[in-house]
C-alpha positions in Angstrom: -24.5 -52.6 -14.9 -22.7 -49.6 -13.5 -21.1 -50.0 -10.0 -22.7 -48.4 -7.1 -21.6 -44.8 -6.3 -20.2 -44.4 -2.8 -19.0 -41.4 -0.8 -15.5 -42.9 -0.7 -15.4 -43.0 -4.5 -16.6 -39.5 -4.8 -14.0 -38.2 -2.3 -11.3 -40.0 -4.2 -12.3 -38.2 -7.4 -12.4 -34.9 -5.6 -8.8 -35.4 -4.4 -7.8 -34.4 -8.0 -9.1 -30.9 -7.5 -6.5 -28.7 -5.9 -6.5 -25.2 -4.5 -3.8 -23.4 -6.5 -3.0 -21.0 -3.6 -2.9 -23.5 -0.8 -1.3 -26.2 -2.9 -3.4 -29.0 -1.6 -6.5 -30.9 -2.7 -9.9 -29.8 -1.5 -10.5 -33.0 0.4 -7.4 -32.9 2.6 -8.1 -29.2 3.1 -11.5 -30.0 4.5 -13.4 -28.0 1.9 -15.8 -30.7 0.9 -19.0 -30.5 3.1 -22.4 -32.1 3.2 -21.6 -34.9 0.7 -24.8 -36.8 -0.3 -25.1 -39.8 -2.6 -28.6 -40.8 -3.6 -28.3 -43.5 -6.2 -27.0 -41.8 -9.4 -27.3 -38.3 -7.9 -24.4 -36.7 -6.1 -24.5 -33.4 -4.2 -21.9 -31.6 -2.1 -20.7 -28.3 -0.9 -17.2 -26.7 -1.4 -16.5 -24.3 1.5 -13.7 -22.0 0.5 -11.6 -19.9 3.0 -12.7 -16.6 1.4 -15.5 -15.4 -0.8 -12.9 -13.5 -2.8 -11.4 -16.6 -4.3 -10.3 -15.8 -7.9 -10.7 -19.5 -9.1 -14.0 -20.1 -7.4 -15.9 -20.9 -10.7 -13.1 -22.9 -12.1 -12.8 -25.0 -9.0 -16.6 -25.6 -9.0 -16.6 -26.8 -12.6 -13.5 -29.0 -12.2 -15.1 -30.7 -9.2 -18.3 -31.2 -11.1 -16.5 -32.7 -14.0 -14.4 -35.1 -11.8 -17.5 -36.5 -10.2 -19.6 -36.5 -13.4 -17.1 -38.9 -15.1 -17.5 -41.5 -12.4 -19.4 -44.7 -13.6 -23.0 -44.6 -12.4 -23.2 -40.9 -11.8 -25.9 -39.1 -13.7 -26.4 -35.8 -11.9 -23.9 -33.6 -9.9 -24.9 -30.6 -7.8 -22.1 -28.4 -6.4 -22.8 -25.6 -4.0 -20.1 -23.0 -3.3 -19.8 -21.3 0.1 -17.1 -19.7 2.1 -16.0 -19.5 5.7 -13.2 -17.0 6.3 -10.6 -18.5 8.7 -9.4 -16.5 11.7 -5.7 -15.6 12.1 -5.6 -16.2 15.9 -7.9 -15.9 18.8 -7.6 -12.6 20.6 -9.6 -11.0 23.4 -9.8 -7.4 22.3 -11.8 -8.1 19.1 -13.2 -11.6 19.4 -15.6 -11.2 16.5 -12.9 -10.0 14.0 -11.2 -12.8 12.1 -8.5 -10.8 10.3 -6.9 -7.4 10.9 -5.0 -6.1 7.9 -3.2 -2.7 8.1 -2.5 -0.9 4.9 0.7 1.1 5.1 3.1 3.2 3.0 6.6 4.5 3.7 5.7 8.0 2.4 2.6 10.2 1.8 1.1 10.9 -1.5 1.0 7.3 -2.8 -2.8 7.0 -2.7 -2.9 4.7 0.4 -6.3 5.8 1.7 -7.9 5.5 -1.7 -6.5 2.0 -2.0 -7.6 1.1 1.5 -11.2 2.2 0.8 -11.4 0.4 -2.5 -9.9 -2.8 -1.1 -12.5 -2.8 1.7 -15.3 -2.3 -0.8 -13.9 -4.9 -3.1 -13.9 -7.5 -0.3 -17.4 -6.5 0.7 -18.5 -6.9 -2.9 -17.6 -10.6 -2.8 -19.9 -11.1 0.2 -17.4 -10.7 3.0 -18.1 -8.8 6.3 -15.7 -5.9 6.2 -14.7 -3.0 8.5 -12.5 0.0 7.7 -10.6 1.7 10.4 -9.0 5.1 9.5 -6.0 5.3 11.8 -4.4 8.1 9.8 -4.9 10.6 12.6 -2.9 13.4 10.8 -4.9 13.2 7.6 -8.2 11.2 8.1 -9.6 11.2 4.6 -11.7 8.0 4.7 -15.0 9.8 5.6 -14.6 12.0 2.5 -13.6 9.1 0.2 -16.5 7.0 1.5 -19.0 9.9 1.3 -20.0 9.8 5.0 -21.7 12.8 6.4 -23.1 11.4 9.7 -21.3 10.8 12.9 -21.0 7.6 14.9 -23.4 6.9 17.7 -22.5 5.8 21.2 -24.5 3.0 22.9 -23.4 2.4 26.5 -19.6 2.5 26.6 -19.2 1.5 23.0 -19.1 3.5 19.7 -21.1 2.2 16.8 -19.2 2.5 13.6 -20.9 4.2 10.6 -22.0 1.7 8.0 -21.6 2.9 4.4 -21.8 0.8 1.3 -21.9 -2.3 3.4 -18.7 -1.5 5.2 -18.4 -0.5 8.9 -16.2 2.6 9.2 -14.6 4.5 12.1 -12.3 7.5 11.7 -10.7 10.3 13.7 -12.3 12.5 11.0 -15.6 12.0 12.7 -14.4 13.6 15.9 -12.5 16.7 14.7 -13.4 19.7 12.6 -12.2 19.7 9.0 -9.7 22.6 9.6 -8.5 21.2 13.0 -4.9 19.9 13.3 -4.2 16.9 15.5 -1.0 17.5 17.4 -0.5 14.4 19.6 2.4 12.6 21.2 2.8 8.9 21.4 0.7 8.1 24.5 -2.3 9.9 22.9 -1.9 8.0 19.7 -1.7 4.7 21.5 -4.9 5.6 23.4 -6.7 6.4 20.1 -5.7 3.0 18.7 -6.9 1.3 21.8 -10.2 3.1 21.6 -10.7 2.4 17.9 -10.1 -1.3 18.6 -11.7 -2.1 22.0 -14.1 0.8 22.3 -15.8 0.3 18.9 -18.6 -2.3 18.5 -17.2 -3.9 15.3 -19.3 -7.1 15.7 -18.5 -10.0 13.5 -16.1 -9.2 10.6 -14.1 -11.3 8.2 -11.7 -8.5 7.5 -10.9 -5.2 9.3 -8.8 -3.0 6.9 -6.8 -0.4 8.8 -5.6 2.7 6.9 -2.4 3.7 8.6 -0.6 7.1 8.4 2.5 7.3 6.3 5.8 6.4 7.8 6.9 4.1 10.7 5.8 6.0 13.8 3.8 5.6 17.0 0.5 4.5 15.4 2.1 1.6 13.6 4.0 0.6 16.7 0.8 0.8 18.9 -1.3 -1.3 16.5 1.3 -4.0 16.3 1.8 -4.1 20.1 -1.9 -4.1 21.0 -3.4 -6.9 18.9 -2.3 -9.8 16.7 -2.3 -8.8 13.0 -2.9 -11.2 10.1 -0.5 -9.3 8.0 0.3 -5.9 6.5 -0.1 -4.6 2.9 2.4 -1.9 1.7 1.4 0.5 -1.0 4.0 2.3 -3.2 4.2 4.1 -6.5 6.7 2.6 -9.0 9.6 5.1 -8.8 12.8 4.3 -7.0 12.4 7.0 -4.3 9.0 5.7 -3.2 10.2 2.0 -3.3 13.1 2.8 -1.1 10.9 4.4 1.5 8.3 1.6 1.2 11.0 -0.9 2.1 11.4 0.8 5.4 7.8 0.2 6.2 8.3 -3.5 5.3 11.3 -3.8 7.5 9.4 -2.2 10.4 6.6 -4.8 10.2 9.1 -7.6 10.0 10.9 -6.3 13.1 7.6 -6.1 14.9 6.8 -9.8 13.9 3.9 -8.8 11.6 3.9 -10.7 8.4 3.8 -8.7 5.1 1.0 -10.0 2.9 2.5 -8.2 -0.1 3.0 -5.0 -2.1 0.6 -3.0 -4.2 1.8 -0.7 -7.0 -0.5 2.3 -7.2 -0.3 4.8 -10.1 1.4 2.1 -12.0 0.6 3.5 -15.4 -1.7 5.9 -17.2 -3.9 5.1 -20.3 -5.0 8.1 -22.3 -8.8 8.0 -22.6 -8.6 9.5 -26.1 -6.0 7.5 -27.9 -5.6 4.5 -25.5 -1.8 5.1 -25.4 -0.1 3.9 -22.2 2.2 6.2 -20.4 4.4 5.1 -17.4 4.5 8.5 -15.7 6.2 7.3 -12.5 8.0 4.4 -14.2 6.4 1.0 -13.8 7.1 -2.4 -12.2 9.2 -1.0 -9.3 7.0 -2.6 -6.6 7.0 -6.0 -8.3 10.8 -6.0 -8.6 11.1 -4.9 -5.0 8.6 -7.7 -3.9 10.7 -10.3 -5.8 13.9 -9.0 -4.2 12.4 -9.0 -0.7 10.8 -12.3 -1.3 7.3 -11.1 -0.4 4.1 -11.5 -2.6 3.3 -8.9 -5.2 -0.5 -8.3 -5.1 -1.0 -6.3 -8.3 -1.0 -2.9 -10.0 -3.5 -0.1 -9.9 -3.4 2.4 -12.8 -3.5 6.2 -12.5 -6.7 7.7 -13.8 -8.8 10.9 -13.4 -11.9 8.7 -12.5 -10.0 7.4 -9.4 -9.5 10.9 -8.1 -13.0 12.2 -9.0 -14.8 9.2 -7.5 -13.0 9.5 -4.2 -13.7 13.3 -4.1 -17.4 12.6 -4.8 -17.6 10.0 -1.9 -18.3 7.0 -4.1 -15.1 5.0 -4.8 -14.4 3.6 -8.2 -15.3 0.0 -7.1 -18.8 1.2 -6.6 -19.2 4.1 -9.1 -17.8 2.2 -12.1 -17.9 -1.5 -11.1 -17.2 -2.8 -14.6 -14.3 -0.5 -15.4 -10.7 -1.7 -15.7 -9.9 0.3 -12.5 -12.5 -1.6 -10.5 -11.4 -4.9 -12.0 -7.8 -4.1 -11.0 -8.9 -3.5 -7.4 -10.9 -6.7 -7.4 -7.8 -8.7 -8.6 -5.7 -7.1 -5.9 -8.3 -7.8 -3.2 -8.5 -11.5 -4.4 -4.8 -11.8 -4.2 -4.7 -10.3 -0.8 -7.5 -12.6 0.4 -5.6 -15.6 -1.0 -2.5 -14.6 1.0 -4.6 -14.3 4.1 -6.0 -17.8 3.6 -2.5 -19.2 3.1 -1.3 -17.6 6.3 -4.3 -18.8 8.3 -4.1 -22.4 6.9 -0.4 -22.5 7.7 -1.1 -21.3 11.2 -3.8 -24.0 11.6 -1.5 -26.7 10.3 1.2 -25.7 12.8 -1.4 -25.7 15.6 -2.6 -29.1 14.6 0.9 -30.5 14.6 1.5 -29.0 18.1 -1.7 -30.6 19.4 -0.7 -34.0 17.9 2.7 -33.9 19.7 
């Protein structure tokens, strides 16, 4: 006769399942929810810290197998859900859990295209995502996202335009296409304040902020006005771009904003006719820089005509060609970024728990 199955036995078995990013088992992390044992039937939920978990299916199957091998268990039902953790409580945007600026040291590295596709990749996993275009000098997000309408104002709040499941705000909505923005620091700071506190963002898991190139007033204002989960730095592979990107990294570190990692854009080109790979701007520079600076490397995005044409047409590659290698590359980078956010937030929660204990 098989021994009776108990919740304690099931939890002990599930302690063998570990989150590879957080480095702990799913029981101690508090991922196991709604555990039910009815005779030989076991059901439970695994609640991850992000819907963009790259090992979601693997973790589900491993958990099912660990419980299925217990004596007396005949049926195992595993439900996967997610609850994105918040970086820190803040008053300006109480419904936004994580604010992630995307930066570059120099222009021309495809930062806005990367920002838009990252936001869409996160939304594709089921996350609630906003995209704030803070590149006041070259607000290209409305074009990349194919937005023709303007935001509406309700009361004293601006409603962001929702496109492809992402809430979007941009200076491009408020100026003519041929109009130049010539603002000094106080005006830029006011814009950031308005885009944060004056926009009805609602509840978001991630707010991706497309920053202008460089290390100027917009970056400084953003870091000073609200707690940031961490910044992502985009660079092309060649040495001149990497050297400038390092300045952006140093700026965030001086402003006490964690750097979630580096992305290498235009990493290589694959000929669509012969499939030969060409490293037009060299390759691997961002990864080597990340290793040298001891920050995560989030992945590489190739150079392709489809990337440019999809952005010009207002339907980014993650949507226009979701099964393409380009879209898959963005999905991997988004998953790696979400993993780094989860690690930061879980570490912050652990420190907070220790402080409460003592």
